N, C-alpha and C positions, 0 to 999 in steps of 0.2 A: 528500153521505154515503151516498145510496142506490149511489154509482157505486163509491166505496171498500168499500163492504159487499159487492158483487155481484164486484169484484176479488178481496176476499179469499177468498170462494167459490170462485172459477175458479181460484186458485193451490192451494187446498187440494185440489181435485178434483185438479188436475195433477199435485200432488207424489204424491197416494194413487195414481194412474194408475202413476207409475214405482215407487213403492214396491212396490204389490200386484201389477202384471202380472210381473213378471221370475221370481216362485217359481211362480206359473201357468203361464207358460210353459216354465220349465225341468221342470214338475211333468208337463205336458201331452209333452214331450219324451222324458220318462223312458218314459213308458209303450210307445211305440212300439217304442223299444231294448230293454226288457224283452221285449215280444212277440217281436221279432225273434230275440233270443237265444234264447228257447225254440223258435222255430222252427227256429234251426241245430241246437239239441238235438235235437231230435225229427229233423232231417233226418240229421244224424251219425249218430243210433242205427239209422235206415234203412239208411244205409249200412254200417254195421259188421255188421247182421245179415242182409248178401247181398240186399238190396233195392235194387238200384242204380235202377231205373225210378221207382221211390216216391220214394227220396230227390234223385234228380234233378229231380223236380216239387217238393219241399221248397225244395231251395236256389234252387231258378228263381222261388221265391214272395218269396225273399229278394232275389233278384238286380235284380224287377221294382219290389217295394216299397219297396226300401233298398238303392240302387247304393252309396251312400256309407258304408254300413255299417261299424264298424269293422273285423270279420271280413271284408271283401268280398274279400280275395285268398284266404281258406280258402273262401268259397263258389265262387270260381272253380276252385280245386284242386279240391275233393271233386266239383264237377259234372264239372270234366273226368277223374278216376278213375271215376266212375258210368258216364259216356260211353264210355269204355273197354272197361268190363264188359260193357255191352251193343253192343260192336263199333261204336259212332258215332265214328270215329277222328276225321272232319275236324272234327267239331264240339267233338270233345276237344280237339282241337290249337288251335282258332279260343279257347276258354275260357284255354287256358294262353298263348297269346301275348297274351290280352287282360290275364291277370294280369302278364306282363312289362312290357306298355305301361303299364297303369293303377295298377300298385304297385312301384316301381322299387326301393322299400326293403322288401318283403317279405321275409321269412325264409325263402319256399320257393322262391325263384325258384332255387336248384341243384336242389333236388329235382323242380320244375318243368321243371328242363331235362332230367332223366334220365327223365321221365315222356313228355315230347314225344319222344326219341328211341324210347321205348317204343312210342310209336302206330305207329311205321312198321315196328317188328319184328314186332308184333301184327297190322297189316296185310299183312302178308306182302309189303311193300316194303322189301325186303332190300339192295338199292343204297341207298336213303335212309338206311334203320336203319344200315347198316355208317360212311356219312358222317357222321351224327349222333352215332353212339357214338365213332368215331376222333375227330372234334373233341372230346368230351368228355375224352377221352382224354389229350389232348394238352393240357390245361389243367391249369396248376399249382396252381391254387386248387381243383381238384376232385380231386387225388391221393388225399388221405386221406378223402376222403367215404366212407360208411357203406356206400352204395350202388355203390361204385368195383367191389368184387370180382363182383359178380353182373353187371356190364356185360362183365367179360371172358369171364363164361360168355355172354351175349346175344350179344355179338359173335362169339364162337368159332360159337355156332348158326347165326350168320346168314352166316356164312362158309363153313359146311358147306351150308346150303340151296343155296347159290350154285354149289356144286361145288366151292368155292377150298378142298381138302383140308388144303394145308400151311398156309395160313395161320391154319384152323380149327386143326389142331394145335399151332400155335406159340402162340394165345391162351391154348387149356388149360394147354399146358406153362407159360406165363409167370404165370396164374392160380396155379398150385402153387408156382414159386417166389417169387412176392410174399406169398402168402396161405397158408402154412402151419399158421399157427394160427387158422386160419377155416373155419367148416363148409362153405365152398364147395371146399375141398381135395378131397374125396371124389368129389364129383361132377364136378371138372375131370380127376381122374386116372380116374376111368372113362371120359370121354368122349375122352380122348386113347388111352388104351389101344384103345379101340372102333375110334376112327380110324386106328390105326397099324396094327390087323390088318385092318380092313376095307378100307382102302384102302393097300396098301404103298408106292406109288409117294410118300403124304405123309412117307414116313421121310426124303425128301432132306432136310428140316428139321435132323434129327440130324447135323451134322458133328461131328467130334472135338472141336473144340475147345468146342463150345457144351455137348455130353454132359459133358466134364470139368470146364465150370463149375457144369453143373446136379447132376452127382454131389456135389460137394464143398459145394453151396448146401444141398442136401436132407439130407445126412449131418449138417451144421452145425445144422441146424434138427430135428433130431431124426428125422427120416426116412429113416433108415439104409436100413432095409427096402427101403423104395421106389427107394433108389437103385441096388438090386444090379442090377434088370434093364438099366438104363442099362450099367452095368459090363458085364453080359453082350453088350450090343451092340456097346460098344466094342473088346471083346476079336475081334470079328469083323473088324474092319478092319484096314486096313493101317498100321501104327503106326511112326512113329520110335522110335530107342531110348530117346530123353527121354521120349516119352510113355507108351511100353510101361512106362518105371520108375513114372511118375506115376499109372498104371491101378493097377500093381501094389499101389503102396503106397495109394491110396486104397479099395482092395477089402478088403484087411488092415484098414483103420482103420474101414471099415464094419462088419466084424465084431466089432472092437472096441468100437465103439459099443453094436452089440446084445447086447454082452457073452456072444457065441458063443465064449468063450475059445479051446475047441481050434482050431478054425477059423481065427481069428484068427493062433493062435501060429504054424499050419502055414504061412499065407500070409507070415507075417514070416521064417520058418525058410527058406522058398522063396526069398524074396529075397536072404538071407543067401547062399543057393549060387549063384543066378543073377547077383547084381552085387556080387561081393566087394571091387569097389573103387571104389562107390557111395560118394558123401561124406554120403547118408542113414544109413548103417551105425549110427552112435551114438543117433539117432534110433529106430532098428528095434531097437537094442538094449534102449533104455530102456523101449521098449512090450512086448517080452517080458517084461521084468522084472516089469511092472505085471500082466501076466497070470499070472505065478507068483504073486505077492503075493495077487493075487485069488483064486487057486486054494488057499491056504494054503501052498504051496510055499517054503518059505523057505529050504532048503538050494538049490533052483534059482535064486531070486531072489539069493542071495547070489553065484553063480558067474557070473551076468550081472552083477553088480555088481563082482566082482572083475575081470573082463575090462575093462569100461568103464573102469575105475580104471588099468589096465595098457595098455590101445592108445589112449585118450582121458581123461587126466588134468586138462585143461583145460576139457573139453567141457560146456556147461550141461547135456547130458543126464546126464551123471556126476554133475553138481551135485544134480538132480532126483533122482537114484536115492539119493544120500546123504541126501538129505532126508526120503525114503521109509523108508529104512533106519532111520535114527534115531525117526522116527513111529513106525514098526513096533515098535520096542525100548519105546518109550513103553505104547503099547497092551499088549504083554506083561507089562508090569510089571519090566522089566529097565531101572531108570532110570540105572544108572550106566554101560552099554554105550550109554544113548542120548545122554548126556552125554559120552562120547568120540567120538563120532560127531559132534556138532554143533558141539564143538572143533575138529576137523579140519576142518570145513566152514569154519568162519571163518577158518580160518588158510589153507586152499586155494581158497577162492573169498571172499576179503573185499569184494569190490565185485559181488557177483551180488545181482540182483534179489529173491532168496528170502531175503537173511539178516535182513530185519526178521521173519519168520517162524520162523527158526532163534534168534532171540531170545527170541521168545515161547515157544518151547518147551523152551529150555534153563531160563527164569526159573519156569515153572510145574513142571518137573522136579525143581528144587533144591528149590523150595516142597513139594512130595511128599516129598523127601527130608530134610524139617526142617532146610534151609539156609537160614534164612531171610534170612539178611543178605546170603547171595549172590542169592539170589531178589530180593531189593529192588534191589539193584545193577544186577543185568541187565534187570529192569522200567524202572528208571531210564532205562537207556540206550537201550532201545527207544523209549521217550516222547521222549528228549532227540533221540535221532539220526532217527526216523523218524515226525515229528508228524502226517504223514497215513496212516499204517499202518490198515488195518482193524481192527489188535489195541487201538490207543490206549486206548480206553474199558476194555477189558478189562484192559489191562497197568496201566491206574491203580487199578483195583479190586484186584486182584490184588498189587501194590506197596503198598495200605494195607494190606490182610490180613497181608503180610509184616511191616510195620512193627508192626503191633500186635502181631504174634505175639513181637518183640524189644523189646516196651514203649516203644517209639519213638511215642506217641501223637500229639504233635502233628504229624509227618508224616503219619503214618496219617490223620488228620482232614484235613489238606491235600488228600491223595490222595483221598479220598471225597467232600469238597466239588468237587474238579475233575471228576469222574464225574457228580457230579449238575449241574454246571453245562452239561455238554454234553446233558443231558436226563433230568431226574429222573424222568421216568414209562418210560424205558427199563427193562429188566430188571435191569442191573448198576447203574441210577438207583437203582431200588426196594433193591437189596441193599446198596449204600453208604448210603441212609438207614437201613436196620436196623442197620448197623454204627455208625452215628452214635450209634444210641439205645444200642447196647450200651456204646459206649464212656463215653456221658454216666452210665451205671446205674455203671460202673468209677470214673470219675473226672468227678463233676460239672462240675468246673471246666475240664476239658479240650475240653468241644463247645463250639462256637461257632455263632452263627446262619451260615446257609448263603447267601454272597452270590450268589444264583442273576441270570441273566441274565433281564431281564423288559422286556417289553411290554403294556402296558396294550389291553386289547380293551374297548372300552367297547359291548357287546352288545345294549342298549336303547335305542340312538339311534333315530331314526323314519327310514323308508327316503325316500330322496328321489333323483330323476332330474333333472338339468339341462340335457342336450341334447336335443335335438327329436326323434332317435332313439329314445334313450332312453325318454323318456316315450311316443312313440307306443306303442312295444313292450310297457311296464309297462301299459297300457290294454288292449291286448289280452289281454295276461296276466290282467289281473283280471277280463274280459269272460269268459274261460274259465272262470276260478275260480267265477263266479256260477252255472253250470251244470253245474260239478262235472267237466269236463274237464281234468284234472290234470296229464296228460300234456303238453298242448298248452300249458298255463300254464307249465309247466315250461319249456319249450322256448322258448316267448317271453319269458320273463323272462331266462333264459341270453342270450338274442340284444340284450337291452336293455342287461344288464349290459355286454355285449363293445362295444356302442356307447356305453357313458356311462363313468362315474368308476371302475368295479369297486371299489365300497366293502364295508366289513365289513357294514353294513347292508343291503346290494342283497343279498350272498350270502348273510346269514341268512335272507331272505324266501325267496331260491331252495331254500336246506335244507330249510326248515316245507315247502313246496310236495313235494318230494321224500319228505318223511318222511308226509305226508299221504295221498300215492298211492301207498305201497309201494315207491318207486322208490329201492332201497335201495344200489344200485349206482352211481348219480349221486350219492348224498347222501354215499356213501363220498368220491366225488372230490369234494364240495366241502368237506367237514370236514377230510379228512387231507389236501387240496392246501391251499385257500384259508387255511384255520385252523390248519394243521400244528403251526405252531409252538407252539400254546396246546394242543394235543392231545398234544406231546411234552413240554412242559414244565410244562403245568398251571398254575392259578390258583385262590387259595382264593376268589377274588373271581367267578368265573365261575358262571352259575347253573345250576341241575340242568338245563335245556333244553340247554345246550351240549353237555353231555357223553350226553345220552338221544339227541341228533342226531349226535354221535362215536361213538358206540356203542349203535345201535341193535337192538332185537330182532326181527331179520330173521324174517320166513315165522313167527311165534310158535306158531301152532295146530300147524301140521307139526314144528317145533322141538321143542316142549313134548311134544307125542304120542308121537313116536318115540324121544326122550330118556328120558321114563318108562319105555318097554317095555322101553330095551336098560339102564335103572339106571345112567343118564348124567345129571351136571350139564349140564343146558340151555346154562348159561353156557361150559361147555366147548366146546360144540358149536357155539354162535355164535363162538366163537373160532377155531373150526377153520375156519368158513364163510367168516370174514373173512379169514384168512389164506390160504385157498386160492384163493378166487376174487371175494374183494372184495365178496360179495352177489349176483354176476352169474350169473343161472341158465344163461345162455346163453355162459357162459366155456369156452373150447375152447383147450387148449394144444396147441405143436406135436408135444408127443409123443401126443397122443391123448387125453389126459383131459379129461373133460366134466364140465361143471354146477357147482353150488354146492359141493361138495364133492371136485370134480376126480377122478372116478371113472375109472381106466382101463378098457376092456372088458372086459379078461380077467378083471379084479379083481373087476369087476360081475359078470360072469355068476356067476362061481363062487359069490358072496354072494347072489345071485339064486338059484341052485339050491338054497342051502342052506335059503331059507326058501319054496321051491317057488314063485316066482314067474317068469312068463316075459318075456323080454325079446325084444321081435319086432324093435327095430332099436338101434344104439348111440345112435341119437337118443332115446331113452327116458331115457337119463341127464340129457338136458336138464330133466326134468320134476321140478320141487322136492320133489316126494312121493315119487317112485322116489328120486331121488339123495340124501336125508336119510336116508329107509329105508336105503338101502343102508351109506351112510358111517357110521350111527351101529351098525351091525351090524358093520362092521369096526372100529370104536374098541370096540366091547363085547369081541370077539376079542383085542385088543390088551391089554385093561385086564384081563382074566384072565391072558394071558401074563406082564405085567409086574406083577401084584398090586397094581392101581391106582394105580402109581408114575407120574405125569403125564411127567416128563422123557422116559422112554424111550419112553412110549406117543407122545408128541409126535413124538420122533425116528423113531420106526418107521413113522410115517405119512407121512414126508418120504421117507425112505432104505429103508424095508423092514427088518421084524423080524429078519430073517436076519442083516444087519450088525449090528444094535443090539444083538444079544445077547451079540455079541463084545466090545461096548465096555461095556456096562453091568456094574456090580460091585457087591456087596454095600454095600460101604463108602460109595458115590454116596449110598445113600440119606439118608443123614444130611448131605450136601454137596452138593445140587443145582448150584452153581456150578461145585464141582469137574468134574463129569459134563459138565456144557455145555460147558465149557473146553477138556475132551479130546476132543470131537466133531472127526474128522479132516477132514469135508466142510464146507466154509464154508458153502454152501448150508442144510444142514440146521442148522449151529449157529447161522446167524440165525434161521432157521425157527423152533426151539425158543422163543429168547428171545423171539422176536414172539408166539407163542402164549400162552407165558406171561402176556406184559405184556395181552394182550389178557382174558386171564382174570379177572386181579387187576381191571382197570377194570370189566367187567361185574361184579364183586362189589361192588367200590365203589359205582358208580353205583345199583345197582338194591337192594343191602340196605340203603343209606341211604334210597331212596325207600320202602321198606317199612317 
């Protein structure tokens, strides 16, 4: 009996040990982890506040006490960066090598490779730096890395220090051609010009064929002004007749892209005199005609058009001019004359690639003339014959409008339904929904439920990772979240998703992190990328959070402040920021536009002068406060100019107020879709629809929230 009693006691104690001990062990293991995380947080703060010696010591503390810490790869990386700042290059490299060997699955490996190459550069061991940079440059996996543009500059500088000026100039030149829409462009340009000026022998890099290709690349990238010096350089070379002709056309086109119309026209005219037998004459005549049209000289335009018709009746350039002639008649309100030109086009060029555009314009003119049956037939032909035309959605909408006008309501409903099925949240999708409501009010029995495409999105599913790599990087993301380092948390979670299932719930969590950290640009990429279908088509079952993430109020304090001072709707300003830069404060276009609202330096300076603000450098436009202030000031000017009518204001922001003044007519105040459909520039046509769609969404989301 005693034996059984003590045996029971022993078993109870044993069970108690296994039940109680694990939580105590877990608790004791959590405390060092939390302590090490806070040490990491402190070390990172020291690193960010330019205290590398203190940061290194703090990171070393983690390195010693917790070598297997969840963020051990970051400890190595930030230690290396701290060591680099205090010029301990060998030790920095040893840390990076340790990162590479001890953490082969780290997200930081590529960035560490760039940093290791930098250690040789800053140590002034330029031979090894060049070797390291060239090795990275050749790796396919690194070509799109965000640090690659800077690599080109550093590699060029390394060649400079080695007095290999041709190689240096070549690298700077390559950087300009590869990254015209990157902020490294201006630095590469200045470095290239400096070397070419200081070391004339380096110009041996500039062969005729190299420069001809570079002139094309720069001009097409919106850098025509920068192509002109190279054109001047090639002029000094001994050229073959073929290359001389190419150069003449490139110079004229550069001025054409710069809208220096008289100079472009003079060069094209000179080409006609110098090369009267050239096969490029139809192209040159078309360019001259376009310039006359820009200058509002219709008589001269028609003279060039007649010359093309006589001499080159089957040329694609004659077809392009015929289309321009018809569209110009539309803009001037000469609808019958426009129709005559469009009919001639379809007869003379039945298989031309511009035929779908001709059909669109013909249908729109018929509608303006009140010939609704002909308009309907033309739009139907366009949709049937050219199902991939970018006019398809718009043509279906106007087919519905035409059918409605002649009381063919079932057909109108069908076309409106098709527009909504393509994307009910688009501008014309919204207009089609309004049209269906209008029809329902007229004939309640005519309207039917819209059978839209639908893919269910289960928004609130728990987030799970199933792969070893996915779980590891999710844990790192969670660790960063614990200490408020949202940037790193987002980067780790994005990496985890790439290594896992790429599920909706994973991307939802990533979007939440970006939203919390104010990383609106990456938030946009997730919501309008991965969740783009639901953003476009909508879903009544989606929670408010989905729409708040899809259309966030970016930089709210700045937007609200500057909108109020300019008496603008902040939702309109948010819509412009979203359309212009996708919330990226560092956005930089090839044309030179900068920042959230994509200000061109000359426009920004003019606006700054009116406000008494000093702009020290074009890079000032990357500052959200400065950019939004000047952008809203410009919108205020446009609002006054167009009496607060949104469509011409939006069009002017994209295409310029001088052009839009010639398009905007009083009649369009009551029919904005008609104005949008008339816009002759495809980019502006799409842009206006996009901003209006965004603006509607902001009001729908946040007015409901209130």
